[in-house]
DOTORZA-664327 format. One record per residue (C-alpha): x, y, z; residue in three letters. Coordinates in steps of 0.05 Angstrom, whole numbers, padded with zeros to 5 digits, always signed. Layout:
% DOTORZA-664327
XYZALA/...
***
This chain:
% DOTORZA-664327
+00000+00000+00000UNK/+00024+00070-00017UNK/+00043+00105+00048UNK/+00039+00176+00020UNK/-00026+00195+00055UNK/-00053+00225+00118UNK/-00121+00229+00151UNK/-00152+00295+00173UNK/-00217+00296+00212UNK/-00255+00362+00211UNK/-00295+00374+00275UNK/-00335+00433+00299UNK/-00377+00442+00361UNK/-00436+00479+00329UNK/-00480+00423+00302UNK/-00552+00445+00290UNK/-00584+00376+00301UNK/-00544+00350+00361UNK/-00516+00400+00411UNK/-00441+00391+00422UNK/-00444+00330+00377UNK/-00369+00313+00377UNK/-00371+00307+00453UNK/-00432+00261+00456UNK/-00418+00199+00497UNK/-00417+00133+00460UNK/-00410+00077+00510UNK/-00357+00112+00552UNK/-00320+00151+00498UNK/-00337+00215+00461UNK/-00356+00212+00388UNK/-00293+00249+00366UNK/-00249+00204+00409UNK/-00277+00143+00374UNK/-00268+00173+00305UNK/-00196+00192+00320UNK/-00179+00124+00350UNK/-00208+00089+00290UNK/-00166+00133+00243UNK/-00103+00122+00284UNK/-00108+00048+00271UNK/-00096+00064+00197UNK/-00042+00116+00204UNK/-00003+00154+00257UNK/-00011+00213+00210UNK/-00082+00224+00233UNK/-00104+00293+00257UNK/-00165+00330+00281UNK/-00177+00399+00251UNK/-00222+00441+00296UNK/-00237+00511+00321UNK/-00261+00487+00389UNK/-00220+00487+00453UNK/-00272+00440+00482UNK/-00256+00389+00428UNK/-00182+00398+00438UNK/-00190+00389+00513UNK/-00232+00327+00503UNK/-00176+00295+00462UNK/-00115+00316+00502UNK/-00110+00251+00541UNK/-00106+00209+00477UNK/-00070+00252+00425UNK/-00034+00317+00412UNK/-00052+00313+00338UNK/-00102+00370+00342UNK/-00095+00428+00293UNK/-00131+00492+00313UNK/-00164+00526+00254UNK/-00206+00588+00240UNK/-00277+00592+00266UNK/-00298+00625+00201UNK/-00295+00564+00155UNK/-00361+00547+00121UNK/-00343+00475+00107UNK/-00300+00418+00132UNK/-00262+00420+00066UNK/-00238+00491+00081UNK/-00219+00471+00151UNK/-00179+00412+00126UNK/-00142+00455+00076UNK/-00120+00503+00131UNK/-00097+00444+00174UNK/-00058+00414+00116UNK/-00023+00480+00104UNK/-00003+00484+00177UNK/+00022+00413+00173UNK/+00063+00431+00111UNK/+00035+00372+00073UNK/+00065+00361+00004UNK/+00022+00373-00058UNK/+00022+00300-00081UNK/+00001+00272-00013UNK/-00067+00239-00010UNK/-00110+00271+00043UNK/-00167+00229+00070UNK/-00224+00272+00095UNK/-00256+00228+00148UNK/-00319+00259+00175UNK/-00322+00272+00250UNK/-00389+00238+00257UNK/-00369+00171+00226UNK/-00340+00129+00284UNK/-00348+00060+00252UNK/-00312+00064+00185UNK/-00280-00005+00173UNK/-00204-00008+00164UNK/-00209-00051+00101UNK/-00253+00003+00069UNK/-00199+00056+00080UNK/-00144+00010+00055UNK/-00184-00004-00008UNK/-00197+00070-00018UNK/-00122+00086-00013UNK/-00103+00032-00063UNK/-00157+00054-00112UNK/-00136+00127-00110UNK/-00064+00113-00128UNK/-00085+00065-00184UNK/-00132+00115-00217UNK/-00128+00186-00246UNK/-00189+00215-00210UNK/-00190+00283-00177UNK/-00231+00259-00117UNK/-00247+00191-00090UNK/-00305+00172-00044UNK/-00345+00111-00023UNK/-00414+00081-00033UNK/-00452+00025+00001UNK/-00516-00009-00020UNK/-00575+00022+00018UNK/-00584-00020+00080UNK/-00659-00010+00086UNK/-00717+00022+00050UNK/-00715+00078+00101UNK/-00648+00102+00072UNK/-00684+00119+00007UNK/-00729+00169+00042UNK/-00683+00194+00097UNK/-00656+00264+00080UNK/-00597+00251+00127UNK/-00576+00193+00081UNK/-00542+00220+00019UNK/-00550+00178-00044UNK/-00503+00174-00103UNK/-00511+00153-00176UNK/-00451+00129-00217UNK/-00436+00116-00290UNK/-00411+00051-00320UNK/-00340+00067-00296UNK/-00361+00083-00224UNK/-00353+00158-00230UNK/-00406+00199-00195UNK/-00457+00233-00238UNK/-00506+00258-00185UNK/-00515+00263-00110UNK/-00581+00274-00075UNK/-00615+00272-00007UNK/-00679+00246-00040UNK/-00698+00183-00077UNK/-00695+00214-00146UNK/-00634+00177-00175UNK/-00629+00116-00220UNK/-00599+00056-00182UNK/-00578+00098-00122UNK/-00528+00075-00071UNK/-00517+00102-00001UNK/-00460+00152-00001UNK/-00409+00145+00055UNK/-00379+00211+00079UNK/-00306+00200+00063UNK/-00266+00238+00011UNK/-00195+00231-00014UNK/-00156+00281-00056UNK/-00085+00305-00064UNK/-00068+00369-00028UNK/-00056+00401-00096UNK/-00128+00385-00117UNK/-00155+00406-00049UNK/-00126+00476-00057UNK/-00164+00482-00123UNK/-00229+00457-00093UNK/-00231+00508-00036UNK/-00224+00565-00086UNK/-00289+00545-00121UNK/-00352+00585-00106UNK/-00413+00548-00080UNK/-00462+00530-00135UNK/-00538+00537-00133UNK/-00548+00461-00130UNK/-00498+00455-00074UNK/-00534+00508-00032UNK/-00602+00479-00048UNK/-00584+00408-00030UNK/-00530+00423+00023UNK/-00482+00377-00014UNK/-00412+00406-00025UNK/-00393+00349-00073UNK/-00442+00378-00125UNK/-00395+00438-00130UNK/-00338+00392-00150UNK/-00377+00356-00205UNK/-00407+00421-00232UNK/-00337+00450-00239UNK/-00311+00390-00278UNK/-00275+00352-00223UNK/-00282+00276-00228UNK/-00305+00236-00167UNK/-00291+00162-00168UNK/-00339+00122-00123UNK/-00308+00059-00093UNK/-00363+00011-00072UNK/-00359-00025-00005UNK/-00406-00084-00002UNK/-00403-00099+00072UNK/-00446-00068+00127UNK/-00426+00000+00154UNK/-00463+00025+00217UNK/-00494+00094+00206UNK/-00458+00157+00225UNK/-00484+00202+00281UNK/-00535+00253+00257UNK/-00594+00244+00304UNK/-00611+00221+00374UNK/-00635+00155+00344UNK/-00566+00146+00314UNK/-00535+00156+00383UNK/-00581+00104+00413UNK/-00567+00055+00357UNK/-00492+00067+00363UNK/-00494+00051+00437UNK/-00533-00013+00423UNK/-00482-00032+00370UNK/-00423-00019+00416UNK/-00455-00058+00473UNK/-00466-00119+00428UNK/-00400-00114+00391UNK/
***
């Protein structure tokens, strides 16, 4: 496996659906602690990018890999770019944007993603999973993706309006060189309407390869039901 990669986890305190979401307790550990520990199993070059002293303080007993960033960023992508600059990451390094509310991403999924990125010529790489239930097709918190015959994304949506949709998993990979281009793009109308930043990438001509993962992935943490289900999952694990 190519070792020229790092993992950066954007995390902010101001969630609108779950107050102080990164600090929510999941069976004895905070959400952000679980996300970081999962990433650290893949690479020692795993970092949290945040603007919150509360998040930094919550992590201080398990890692010093916390990069403080501006509180003015409008997206996790912008936050990651600032962190990468502070870390002096090289342009050709693969940056994995691991979402701060995804504590259960399997290691083999990330290994596959890394291998795929370095074997392709895509601008951005992400992941899909078959919808795990009919509820996913009508849940606006579950983002769906449609791909072409070569597994490149053609559309993303929060609604069941796609042909042969798959569940999109919130992981992105790109070189730092590409990331610096992405953060210079202005939000598009479709992005703002659907609250999906990846639409900006597609509409500006950047290719997004979608690596399919055919095993089960527990849901990320978006709602109180997700918290309850995560605690059940961890208790039975």
